[in-house]
VEXKERO-623879 format. One record per residue: x, y, z of N, C-alpha, C, CB in turn; residue number from 1; residue in one letter. Coordinates in steps of 0.02 Angstrom, whole numbers. Glycine has a CB too. Layout:
REM VEXKERO-623879
- n_px/n_py/n_pz/ca_px/ca_py/ca_pz/c_px/c_py/c_pz/cb_px/cb_py/cb_pz/seq/type
- X/Y/Z/X/Y/Z/X/Y/Z/X/Y/Z/NUM/A;
...
END
This chain:
REM VEXKERO-623879
- n_px/n_py/n_pz/ca_px/ca_py/ca_pz/c_px/c_py/c_pz/cb_px/cb_py/cb_pz/seq/type
- 41/-60/0/0/0/0/43/63/0/-47/0/61/1/M;
- 21/114/-36/57/178/-38/53/213/29/29/223/-93/2/S;
- 101/258/41/100/298/102/45/351/99/167/331/114/3/D;
- 22/368/39/-31/417/32/-88/387/-9/-4/482/-2/4/T;
- -146/385/22/-206/358/-10/-266/398/13/-215/283/5/5/K;
- -319/394/-25/-381/426/-4/-439/377/-8/-395/488/-46/6/Q;
- -486/387/36/-548/349/37/-603/398/57/-544/288/87/7/A;
- -665/376/54/-720/422/70/-784/382/79/-729/474/15/8/A;
- -833/415/110/-900/388/115/-944/429/68/-927/391/188/9/V;
- -986/394/30/-1032/426/-17/-1104/409/3/-1018/403/-90/10/L;
- -1149/455/-8/-1220/444/3/-1257/510/-3/-1232/411/71/11/G;
- -1323/507/7/-1363/568/5/-1429/557/42/-1376/591/-68/12/S;
- -1438/590/99/-1394/639/132/-1335/604/166/-1433/681/183/13/P;
- -1283/642/180/-1223/612/207/-1190/652/263/-1173/602/151/14/I;
- -1212/713/275/-1179/756/324/-1177/726/394/-1213/824/327/15/A;
- -1225/683/410/-1230/654/477/-1181/596/488/-1300/630/489/16/H;
- -1148/573/436/-1109/511/440/-1052/515/491/-1081/494/372/17/S;
- -1045/461/529/-989/454/576/-929/420/544/-1010/416/638/18/L;
- -936/397/483/-882/359/451/-815/397/449/-901/341/380/19/S;
- -814/463/433/-750/498/434/-716/495/502/-760/570/413/20/P;
- -754/503/555/-725/499/622/-694/431/634/-779/513/676/21/V;
- -729/378/616/-705/311/629/-643/294/588/-760/260/614/22/L;
- -645/309/523/-590/292/479/-528/334/493/-611/300/406/23/H;
- -538/398/505/-480/441/519/-447/420/585/-501/515/523/24/R;
- -487/400/633/-458/374/696/-416/312/682/-514/358/746/25/T;
- -443/268/641/-405/207/624/-339/224/589/-447/161/579/26/A;
- -341/270/543/-279/289/507/-227/316/557/-293/342/453/27/Y;
- -250/357/603/-204/386/652/-174/331/696/-241/438/696/28/R;
- -216/285/719/-192/232/763/-145/184/726/-251/194/791/29/E;
- -157/176/661/-115/130/621/-53/164/594/-156/102/564/30/L;
- -45/229/606/14/265/583/12/281/509/75/226/598/31/G;
- -48/284/480/-55/299/408/-64/375/400/-116/260/377/32/L;
- -10/411/412/-13/484/416/-33/517/350/53/511/438/33/D;
- -18/485/294/-32/515/229/-101/497/202/19/495/180/34/G;
- -139/459/240/-205/438/217/-259/489/234/-223/370/246/35/W;
- -306/498/189/-361/545/199/-428/509/188/-355/606/151/36/E;
- -479/532/224/-545/502/217/-596/559/213/-562/454/277/37/Y;
- -631/563/157/-677/617/145/-750/598/149/-664/646/79/38/G;
- -792/645/135/-865/637/138/-894/675/79/-895/661/206/39/L;
- -934/640/38/-962/671/-23/-1036/655/-29/-924/647/-86/40/F;
- -1076/708/-39/-1147/698/-52/-1156/679/-125/-1188/763/-34/41/D;
- -1170/616/-136/-1176/588/-203/-1241/547/-206/-1114/545/-223/42/V;
- -1283/563/-255/-1344/523/-264/-1334/474/-322/-1406/568/-276/43/D;
- -1386/438/-339/-1380/387/-391/-1361/417/-459/-1446/348/-398/44/E;
- -1388/476/-474/-1374/507/-539/-1301/527/-546/-1419/567/-549/45/A;
- -1270/548/-490/-1201/573/-493/-1149/518/-480/-1192/628/-444/46/R;
- -1172/459/-461/-1125/406/-443/-1080/384/-501/-1163/347/-417/47/L;
- -1106/372/-562/-1061/350/-616/-1003/397/-629/-1100/340/-680/48/P;
- -1016/462/-629/-963/511/-641/-911/509/-585/-992/582/-647/49/A;
- -934/500/-523/-887/495/-467/-844/433/-473/-925/495/-399/50/F;
- -874/377/-490/-837/315/-497/-784/319/-552/-885/257/-511/51/M;
- -800/356/-604/-753/364/-660/-689/400/-638/-785/402/-717/52/D;
- -693/438/-584/-635/477/-561/-587/436/-517/-659/538/-524/53/K;
- -607/376/-499/-565/336/-454/-501/314/-490/-604/274/-427/54/L;
- -444/339/-465/-380/320/-495/-337/286/-443/-345/383/-524/55/D;
- -273/282/-456/-227/246/-412/-218/278/-344/-162/240/-444/56/G;
- -242/339/-336/-236/371/-270/-290/347/-222/-240/447/-278/57/S;
- -339/311/-247/-395/290/-206/-385/220/-178/-459/292/-247/58/W;
- -402/212/-113/-400/146/-81/-470/114/-82/-374/152/-9/59/A;
- -522/156/-75/-588/128/-75/-642/177/-54/-590/69/-30/60/G;
- -703/152/-51/-762/192/-34/-806/155/15/-801/209/-97/61/L;
- -837/193/59/-893/169/99/-956/197/67/-886/190/176/62/S;
- -1008/156/62/-1069/178/30/-1128/169/77/-1081/138/-35/63/L;
- -1171/220/77/-1233/215/115/-1291/229/66/-1234/264/176/64/T;
- -1351/235/93/-1409/245/49/-1403/311/12/-1474/244/90/65/M;
- -1423/314/-51/-1460/263/-88/-1416/225/-139/-1518/294/-125/66/P;
- -1353/213/-122/-1305/190/-171/-1287/116/-168/-1243/229/-163/67/L;
- -1312/81/-118/-1288/13/-107/-1304/-36/-163/-1316/-14/-43/68/K;
- -1358/-23/-199/-1374/-65/-257/-1355/-30/-322/-1448/-82/-258/69/R;
- -1360/36/-323/-1344/73/-384/-1272/64/-406/-1358/147/-374/70/A;
- -1227/50/-359/-1156/44/-375/-1139/-21/-410/-1114/52/-313/71/V;
- -1180/-72/-402/-1161/-139/-425/-1143/-142/-499/-1217/-187/-411/72/I;
- -1182/-112/-544/-1164/-115/-615/-1099/-78/-632/-1220/-86/-657/73/P;
- -1075/-37/-586/-1015/3/-599/-951/-31/-574/-1022/71/-566/74/L;
- -957/-92/-548/-901/-126/-518/-875/-182/-563/-920/-154/-451/75/L;
- -812/-201/-551/-783/-256/-589/-801/-324/-559/-707/-249/-591/76/D;
- -814/-326/-494/-832/-388/-461/-864/-371/-394/-770/-434/-452/77/A;
- -904/-418/-368/-930/-411/-300/-923/-478/-264/-1005/-387/-300/78/I;
- -919/-475/-199/-912/-535/-159/-976/-575/-156/-889/-517/-88/79/S;
- -971/-638/-136/-1031/-679/-127/-1077/-649/-74/-1012/-751/-109/80/D;
- -1047/-621/-22/-1087/-591/32/-1129/-533/5/-1042/-565/90/81/T;
- -1099/-489/-34/-1136/-433/-64/-1189/-458/-113/-1088/-385/-99/82/A;
- -1171/-509/-152/-1218/-535/-201/-1279/-566/-167/-1184/-587/-246/83/A;
- -1270/-594/-107/-1325/-629/-74/-1382/-582/-56/-1299/-663/-11/84/S;
- -1368/-518/-47/-1420/-469/-30/-1424/-412/-82/-1408/-440/39/85/V;
- -1386/-419/-135/-1385/-369/-189/-1373/-299/-160/-1452/-369/-227/86/E;
- -1323/-295/-116/-1307/-231/-84/-1232/-227/-69/-1348/-221/-19/87/A;
- -1201/-172/-90/-1130/-160/-79/-1122/-98/-36/-1092/-153/-147/88/V;
- -1086/-105/20/-1073/-46/60/-998/-30/62/-1099/-56/132/89/N;
- -958/-70/28/-885/-62/28/-858/-74/-42/-852/-111/78/90/T;
- -817/-28/-66/-782/-37/-130/-707/-31/-116/-805/16/-183/91/V;
- -670/-80/-137/-597/-78/-132/-568/-69/-201/-569/-143/-98/92/V;
- -524/-21/-208/-488/-10/-271/-422/-48/-266/-477/67/-286/93/V;
- -414/-99/-307/-355/-142/-303/-295/-108/-336/-368/-210/-335/94/T;
- -236/-137/-325/-175/-109/-353/-176/-106/-429/-115/-149/-330/95/D;
- -213/-153/-460/-217/-152/-533/-278/-113/-559/-220/-223/-559/96/D;
- -310/-75/-514/-363/-30/-535/-433/-59/-536/-348/-5/-600/97/G;
- -441/-122/-517/-508/-151/-516/-548/-124/-457/-504/-228/-513/98/R;
- -613/-120/-467/-659/-96/-414/-701/-155/-391/-704/-37/-440/99/R;
- -688/-176/-329/-719/-237/-303/-765/-219/-245/-665/-288/-280/100/V;
- -828/-242/-249/-878/-227/-199/-886/-282/-148/-943/-212/-232/101/G;
- -902/-262/-86/-915/-309/-32/-969/-280/12/-850/-323/9/102/D;
- -994/-321/58/-1043/-299/107/-1017/-317/176/-1113/-331/95/103/N;
- -995/-266/213/-970/-278/281/-1024/-269/334/-912/-231/296/104/T;
- -1084/-248/313/-1139/-243/361/-1157/-312/390/-1201/-212/327/105/D;
- -1156/-363/347/-1177/-429/368/-1129/-459/419/-1184/-476/308/106/I;
- -1064/-465/403/-1017/-489/455/-1011/-441/513/-949/-502/425/107/P;
- -1023/-375/500/-1022/-326/554/-1077/-339/605/-1029/-256/527/108/G;
- -1138/-356/580/-1193/-374/625/-1175/-436/665/-1257/-386/584/109/M;
- -1147/-485/631/-1129/-547/665/-1076/-534/719/-1103/-598/615/110/Q;
- -1027/-491/704/-975/-475/752/-1003/-437/812/-920/-435/719/111/A;
- -1050/-391/799/-1081/-353/853/-1121/-399/900/-1126/-298/825/112/A;
- -1155/-448/871/-1192/-496/912/-1144/-540/951/-1238/-539/868/113/L;
- -1091/-562/918/-1042/-605/952/-1012/-570/1012/-987/-626/903/114/R;
- -1001/-505/1005/-972/-465/1059/-1017/-466/1121/-960/-393/1036/115/E;
- -1082/-475/1111/-1130/-478/1166/-1147/-551/1185/-1195/-441/1148/116/R;
- -1108/-597/1159/-1116/-667/1177/-1168/-705/1137/-1134/-672/1247/117/G;
- -1195/-674/1083/-1244/-708/1041/-1209/-739/981/-1300/-658/1018/118/V;
- -1195/-803/986/-1163/-839/931/-1209/-889/898/-1100/-874/956/119/T;
- -1260/-910/934/-1311/-956/907/-1376/-945/944/-1288/-1030/912/120/Q;
- -1430/-941/906/-1495/-927/935/-1546/-973/902/-1514/-852/926/121/I;
- -1597/-993/940/-1644/-1042/913/-1697/-1011/869/-1677/-1079/970/122/E;
- -1715/-948/882/-1763/-913/840/-1754/-838/850/-1837/-934/857/123/R;
- -1780/-799/804/-1771/-727/808/-1830/-692/775/-1705/-706/772/124/A;
- -1834/-627/788/-1886/-585/758/-1853/-524/727/-1940/-564/810/125/A;
- -1880/-501/671/-1856/-441/637/-1913/-391/632/-1827/-458/567/126/V;
- -1901/-330/654/-1950/-276/647/-1932/-236/585/-1952/-231/711/127/L;
- -1976/-237/535/-1962/-200/473/-1945/-247/415/-1906/-151/483/128/G;
- -1945/-217/355/-1933/-258/296/-1897/-219/241/-1999/-283/269/129/A;
- -1857/-169/260/-1821/-130/210/-1754/-162/193/-1810/-60/235/130/G;
- -1709/-121/165/-1644/-146/143/-1603/-173/202/-1605/-91/108/131/A;
- -1607/-140/259/-1570/-164/317/-1596/-231/341/-1572/-113/374/132/T;
- -1660/-243/332/-1690/-306/354/-1662/-365/315/-1765/-304/347/133/A;
- -1647/-355/250/-1619/-410/212/-1548/-426/236/-1618/-393/137/134/S;
- -1510/-375/254/-1444/-388/283/-1450/-422/350/-1405/-322/290/135/S;
- -1501/-403/389/-1512/-436/453/-1527/-510/443/-1570/-402/491/136/A;
- -1568/-526/393/-1583/-596/379/-1519/-634/359/-1635/-601/323/137/L;
- -1476/-601/321/-1414/-634/301/-1370/-648/361/-1376/-591/251/138/A;
- -1367/-599/408/-1329/-611/470/-1362/-665/512/-1324/-546/511/139/A;
- -1428/-665/515/-1463/-716/554/-1454/-786/525/-1537/-699/559/140/L;
- -1443/-790/459/-1432/-855/428/-1369/-888/457/-1425/-848/352/141/S;
- -1325/-848/487/-1263/-874/515/-1268/-890/589/-1208/-824/504/142/R;
- -1320/-865/622/-1324/-874/695/-1390/-905/719/-1315/-808/730/143/V;
- -1442/-904/677/-1508/-927/698/-1521/-997/670/-1563/-878/676/144/C;
- -1535/-1044/714/-1545/-1113/692/-1618/-1127/674/-1523/-1161/746/145/T;
- -1664/-1084/694/-1734/-1096/681/-1768/-1041/641/-1770/-1105/746/146/G;
- -1830/-1028/656/-1871/-983/617/-1860/-910/635/-1944/-1000/625/147/E;
- -1864/-866/585/-1863/-794/595/-1932/-767/578/-1807/-760/552/148/V;
- -1961/-729/624/-2026/-698/612/-2015/-625/596/-2073/-707/672/149/T;
- -2040/-603/539/-2033/-533/518/-2101/-498/525/-2007/-528/445/150/A;
- -2100/-440/557/-2160/-400/567/-2159/-342/518/-2166/-375/640/151/Y;
- -2208/-341/473/-2206/-296/415/-2273/-259/407/-2189/-335/351/152/V;
- -2271/-207/366/-2329/-163/359/-2373/-180/299/-2306/-92/354/153/R;
- -2351/-221/252/-2391/-233/193/-2379/-304/166/-2375/-181/138/154/S;
- -2427/-327/125/-2420/-392/95/-2360/-395/48/-2483/-410/56/155/A;
- -2346/-339/14/-2289/-337/-31/-2223/-346/7/-2287/-271/-70/156/A;
- -2218/-312/65/-2159/-318/106/-2153/-390/133/-2161/-268/165/157/R;
- -2209/-419/150/-2208/-489/174/-2181/-535/120/-2279/-511/195/158/A;
- -2203/-525/59/-2178/-566/3/-2103/-557/-6/-2215/-548/-62/159/D;
- -2080/-495/1/-2009/-481/-7/-1968/-517/46/-1995/-406/-4/160/E;
- -1990/-514/108/-1952/-546/162/-1952/-622/155/-1982/-526/230/161/M;
- -2007/-650/135/-2007/-723/124/-1961/-741/66/-2079/-748/110/162/R;
- -1960/-698/15/-1915/-710/-41/-1842/-707/-21/-1928/-659/-95/163/G;
- -1825/-656/21/-1756/-652/46/-1739/-712/88/-1746/-587/86/164/W;
- -1786/-734/129/-1774/-793/171/-1759/-854/129/-1833/-806/215/165/G;
- -1798/-865/77/-1786/-922/33/-1718/-917/0/-1841/-926/-20/166/K;
- -1700/-858/-22/-1636/-848/-55/-1577/-859/-7/-1632/-778/-85/167/R;
- -1586/-839/56/-1532/-842/105/-1533/-906/147/-1536/-783/151/168/L;
- -1582/-948/135/-1585/-1010/173/-1610/-1002/243/-1518/-1041/175/169/G;
- -1655/-953/254/-1684/-940/320/-1759/-952/317/-1668/-867/344/170/V;
- -1785/-989/365/-1857/-999/369/-1889/-936/396/-1874/-1061/414/171/A;
- -1925/-900/353/-1955/-836/372/-2031/-842/373/-1933/-780/323/172/V;
- -2060/-822/430/-2132/-815/437/-2147/-741/445/-2159/-857/497/173/R;
- -2200/-718/413/-2217/-647/417/-2281/-637/457/-2223/-616/348/174/T;
- -2282/-580/494/-2340/-561/532/-2352/-486/521/-2330/-577/608/175/E;
- -2415/-463/529/-2429/-392/519/-2398/-349/574/-2505/-380/518/176/P;
- -2383/-286/557/-2351/-241/604/-2393/-231/667/-2338/-173/571/177/W;
- -2458/-236/662/-2502/-227/720/-2486/-278/775/-2575/-234/699/178/D;
- -2454/-333/756/-2438/-385/805/-2365/-381/828/-2451/-454/775/179/E;
- -2331/-325/814/-2259/-320/824/-2237/-332/896/-2235/-254/802/180/A;
- -2280/-317/945/-2261/-328/1015/-2248/-402/1029/-2315/-302/1061/181/A;
- -2276/-445/989/-2264/-517/998/-2192/-536/981/-2312/-558/955/182/R;
- -2157/-492/946/-2087/-506/929/-2045/-514/992/-2059/-449/886/183/A;
- -2066/-482/1046/-2025/-481/1107/-2023/-548/1143/-2050/-428/1154/184/F;
- -2062/-596/1118/-2059/-664/1145/-1997/-701/1121/-2123/-703/1126/185/E;
- -1966/-676/1067/-1908/-709/1039/-1845/-693/1080/-1898/-688/965/186/A;
- -1796/-738/1082/-1735/-724/1119/-1690/-671/1088/-1696/-788/1127/187/P;
- -1702/-657/1023/-1665/-604/988/-1713/-566/944/-1607/-634/945/188/L;
- -1714/-500/953/-1756/-456/912/-1711/-406/876/-1810/-418/956/189/V;
- -1718/-401/810/-1679/-353/771/-1726/-300/745/-1642/-389/713/190/V;
- -1716/-237/767/-1757/-181/745/-1721/-145/689/-1773/-133/804/191/A;
- -1751/-144/629/-1718/-116/570/-1755/-55/543/-1713/-168/516/192/T;
- -1802/-28/581/-1845/26/556/-1816/95/569/-1914/20/589/193/T;
- -1841/147/534/-1817/215/543/-1832/242/613/-1847/261/491/194/P;
- -1799/297/630/-1806/328/696/-1879/342/712/-1765/393/700/195/A;
- -1900/326/771/-1968/339/794/-2018/284/782/-1992/400/763/196/G;
- -2003/239/736/-2051/188/715/-2070/141/772/-2025/149/657/197/T;
- -2021/123/813/-2034/74/866/-2050/106/933/-1975/27/873/198/T;
- -2053/172/937/-2063/205/1001/-2127/181/1036/-2067/281/992/199/D;
- -2179/171/998/-2243/151/1027/-2241/81/1057/-2298/154/975/200/A;
- -2190/42/1040/-2184/-26/1066/-2147/-30/1132/-2149/-69/1015/201/L;
- -2116/26/1153/-2074/25/1212/-2112/1/1274/-2045/94/1225/202/A;
- -2175/19/1279/-2214/0/1338/-2231/-74/1340/-2277/39/1340/203/G;
- -2220/-109/1285/-2238/-180/1282/-2179/-226/1297/-2265/-196/1213/204/A;
- -2121/-198/1312/-2062/-240/1327/-2075/-279/1391/-1998/-197/1333/205/V;
- -2068/-345/1390/-2082/-385/1449/-2026/-382/1500/-2095/-457/1430/206/P;
- -2038/-409/1559/-1985/-416/1608/-1936/-469/1583/-2014/-436/1677/207/D;
- -1872/-458/1597/-1818/-505/1579/-1820/-524/1505/-1823/-568/1621/208/A;
- -1818/-474/1459/-1817/-490/1388/-1750/-519/1367/-1833/-428/1346/209/P;
- -1747/-543/1305/-1684/-571/1280/-1637/-517/1256/-1699/-620/1223/210/G;
- -1615/-522/1194/-1568/-473/1165/-1603/-433/1111/-1505/-509/1136/211/T;
- -1593/-367/1114/-1618/-321/1062/-1559/-295/1022/-1659/-262/1093/212/L;
- -1564/-300/956/-1515/-268/912/-1553/-213/875/-1483/-320/862/213/F;
- -1542/-151/896/-1574/-93/866/-1522/-59/822/-1604/-44/920/214/D;
- -1533/-57/756/-1482/-35/710/-1472/41/709/-1498/-58/640/215/V;
- -1514/79/745/-1506/151/747/-1450/171/795/-1572/185/769/216/L;
- -1417/228/780/-1368/254/828/-1381/327/845/-1299/246/800/217/Y;
- -1428/358/810/-1445/427/824/-1518/439/806/-1399/477/786/218/E;
- -1562/458/853/-1546/471/924/-1536/405/962/-1603/511/957/219/P;
- -1495/409/1014/-1482/350/1055/-1480/370/1128/-1415/317/1034/220/W;
- -1509/328/1171/-1544/266/1153/-1613/281/1125/-1551/220/1215/221/P;
- -1638/236/1083/-1707/241/1061/-1752/226/1121/-1721/192/1001/222/T;
- -1815/244/1115/-1862/229/1169/-1865/154/1182/-1933/256/1152/223/A;
- -1863/115/1128/-1865/42/1135/-1802/16/1170/-1873/8/1066/224/L;
- -1744/41/1150/-1681/18/1180/-1678/36/1254/-1621/47/1143/225/A;
- -1702/96/1271/-1702/118/1341/-1748/74/1383/-1724/192/1346/226/A;
- -1807/59/1357/-1854/16/1394/-1825/-54/1401/-1922/14/1358/227/A;
- -1792/-77/1348/-1764/-145/1348/-1710/-153/1401/-1735/-162/1278/228/W;
- -1662/-107/1401/-1609/-111/1451/-1636/-99/1521/-1553/-60/1435/229/S;
- -1688/-57/1527/-1718/-44/1592/-1751/-105/1622/-1769/10/1585/230/G;
- -1769/-153/1580/-1799/-215/1604/-1749/-272/1606/-1858/-233/1561/231/R;
- -1685/-254/1600/-1632/-304/1609/-1611/-341/1547/-1655/-354/1658/232/G;
- -1634/-321/1488/-1615/-354/1427/-1550/-328/1399/-1670/-347/1375/233/G;
- -1515/-370/1361/-1453/-350/1327/-1470/-310/1264/-1409/-411/1310/234/A;
- -1433/-256/1252/-1446/-214/1194/-1383/-206/1152/-1472/-144/1217/235/V;
- -1390/-219/1088/-1337/-205/1039/-1362/-146/998/-1322/-267/993/236/V;
- -1321/-93/992/-1343/-33/959/-1314/-22/890/-1327/25/1001/237/G;
- -1340/29/857/-1317/45/790/-1244/65/788/-1358/99/762/238/G;
- -1219/96/841/-1148/114/841/-1104/51/843/-1132/158/902/239/L;
- -1127/-1/878/-1091/-65/877/-1085/-91/806/-1126/-117/922/240/D;
- -1140/-90/769/-1140/-112/700/-1095/-68/658/-1211/-112/671/241/L;
- -1102/-2/666/-1063/45/625/-988/35/635/-1082/117/643/242/L;
- -968/25/697/-897/16/712/-872/-50/684/-884/20/787/243/V;
- -909/-103/694/-885/-168/671/-881/-172/595/-931/-224/697/244/H;
- -930/-142/559/-925/-144/486/-869/-98/462/-992/-122/455/245/Q;
- -856/-43/499/-801/2/480/-734/-30/492/-806/68/519/246/A;
- -728/-70/545/-666/-107/558/-649/-150/498/-672/-150/622/247/V;
- -698/-186/472/-687/-229/414/-669/-188/352/-749/-272/400/248/L;
- -701/-130/344/-684/-87/287/-611/-63/291/-731/-27/285/249/Q;
- -591/-41/350/-522/-17/359/-473/-72/343/-512/9/431/250/V;
- -486/-131/367/-440/-187/355/-435/-203/280/-463/-249/393/251/E;
- -492/-200/245/-491/-215/173/-455/-160/134/-562/-223/147/252/Q;
- -469/-97/152/-441/-41/113/-367/-30/127/-479/22/128/253/M;
- -345/-42/188/-276/-27/207/-230/-88/203/-273/2/275/254/T;
- -260/-148/206/-218/-207/209/-189/-219/278/-163/-203/158/255/G;
- -209/-179/327/-184/-186/396/-237/-221/439/-167/-117/426/256/R;
- -214/-266/482/-259/-301/527/-222/-319/591/-287/-365/492/257/S;
- -255/-312/649/-324/-290/658/-330/-214/659/-353/-319/722/258/P;
- -388/-190/637/-402/-119/644/-417/-104/718/-463/-98/599/259/A;
- -406/-42/740/-412/-24/811/-484/-15/833/-374/39/825/260/P;
- -518/-70/847/-589/-70/865/-604/-24/924/-612/-140/882/261/L;
- -567/-31/978/-582/8/1039/-574/83/1027/-536/-14/1096/262/A;
- -522/103/992/-511/174/978/-565/201/932/-442/185/947/263/A;
- -586/162/883/-638/184/838/-705/191/874/-645/134/780/264/M;
- -720/144/918/-782/149/956/-782/211/1001/-793/84/998/265/R;
- -726/222/1036/-721/280/1080/-730/345/1042/-654/280/1116/266/A;
- -700/348/982/-707/408/941/-779/418/918/-661/404/879/267/A;
- -812/364/900/-882/369/881/-927/391/938/-906/302/854/268/G;
- -915/364/997/-954/383/1056/-944/457/1072/-935/340/1116/269/E;
- -882/480/1067/-867/551/1082/-900/597/1031/-791/563/1082/270/A;
- -899/577/968/-931/618/916/-1006/622/926/-915/589/846/271/A;
- -1037/567/944/-1109/568/956/-1125/611/1017/-1136/496/966/272/L;
- -1085/605/1069/-1097/644/1130/-1092/719/1118/-1048/623/1185/273/A;
- -1051/738/1069/-1040/808/1054/-1095/838/1011/-973/817/1019/274/A;
- -1138/798/984/-1190/824/940/-1249/854/980/-1216/768/893/275/R;
END
């Protein structure tokens, strides 16, 4: 790897992203003084032109919405993990100029769960059915031995989740969102919905719940996460996911391993506290 490289996070909107804080911290801890990590507001229409500018000075990109699927036709190859959910959140520019896509959200979720002692679970529930939910199903395919129940708002979303389950080898049962409080009977609940969506469910958290994985990190804690921990349940948060997927990105882009997980997490916590 060169002593001077650049990387960046792309998306729209993007100003809220913690990725620059995490990656720059990693570069500093790894002694990569000449490395830079930027932030660019890029939507689907502007993505091809941006990708065309990637030259030998680039190490890679982090991608967030709405680019995770739009980037796929612009790449030379993608990993099996990314192909399994048709979503790329990481692009590595190789020494020979190839642009290779991967998805670190899935192993990042698995690593965040492992950190809380969840390595195998008999059944799970997923709240929501968007793009993050498909990544959650992919992660659950690695840790859940039984059925996953998805709570969704429409028949179309139910069909999508069952389709993803079939593709990923996960037994998926769907239930209407009105029944979402029943999700808390599962030993693992993954909340993948936008901010505020699960607030009304906070009062339904039972005593001694299992593990909640809430993918949000701002605002934090969510009403659901606060109620969950208040009743003695284990909580995995969105910052845990963000840090673990960023660790994998840093390792892929820099060729250095291990990335400084603790320092990156501390930097992310400090940045959130300052907002």
